[in-house]
C-alpha positions in Angstrom: 41.7 0.2 5.2 38.0 0.1 5.0 36.0 3.3 4.7 32.7 4.0 6.3 30.6 2.3 3.6 26.9 2.3 4.3 24.8 -0.8 3.7 21.6 -0.3 1.7 19.6 -0.8 5.0 21.6 1.8 6.8 21.2 4.3 3.9 17.4 3.7 3.9 17.2 4.2 7.6 19.3 7.4 7.5 17.1 8.8 4.7 14.0 7.9 6.5 15.2 9.6 9.7 16.1 12.7 7.6 12.7 12.8 6.0 11.0 12.5 9.4 13.1 15.4 10.8 12.3 17.7 7.8 8.7 16.7 7.4 7.2 15.5 10.8 3.8 14.7 9.2 5.4 12.3 6.8 3.1 11.3 4.1 -0.1 12.0 6.1 -1.5 14.2 3.3 -1.0 11.6 0.7 -2.6 8.9 2.8 -5.6 11.2 3.6 -6.1 11.9 -0.1 -5.8 8.2 -1.0 -8.4 7.2 1.6 -10.8 9.9 0.4 -10.5 9.0 -3.3 -12.8 6.0 -2.8 -10.6 3.7 -5.0 -9.3 0.6 -3.3 -5.5 0.5 -2.9 -4.4 -2.7 -4.5 -0.9 -1.4 -5.4 0.6 -3.5 -2.7 -1.1 -6.7 -3.8 0.2 -9.0 -6.5 -1.8 -9.8 -9.6 -2.9 -13.1 -8.1 -4.3 -11.6 -5.0 -6.1 -8.9 -7.0 -7.6 -11.6 -9.2 -8.8 -13.6 -6.2 -10.5 -10.5 -4.7 -12.3 -9.7 -8.0 -13.3 -13.4 -8.3 -14.7 -13.4 -4.8 -16.7 -10.2 -5.5 -18.2 -11.7 -8.7 -19.1 -15.0 -7.0 -20.6 -12.9 -4.1 -22.8 -11.0 -6.6 -23.9 -14.3 -8.3 -24.8 -15.9 -5.0 -26.6 -12.8 -3.8 -28.7 -12.6 -7.0 -29.6 -16.3 -6.6 -30.7 -15.8 -3.0 -32.8 -12.7 -3.8 -34.6 -14.4 -6.7 
């Protein structure tokens, strides 16, 4: 006899729905504060993607300085 075992996906969805019921604004305040901090949000990027972004910025500055001079 199998019990009502929840899969991890079902548990995540249930917790998400409970959070939305108890806090309808969700994480709006956290998002608002993160946007206003001025710091880029690279937490979701891997180290390779972050390195590529930094490299592109550095190369952009070098090219811009060559064009200006």
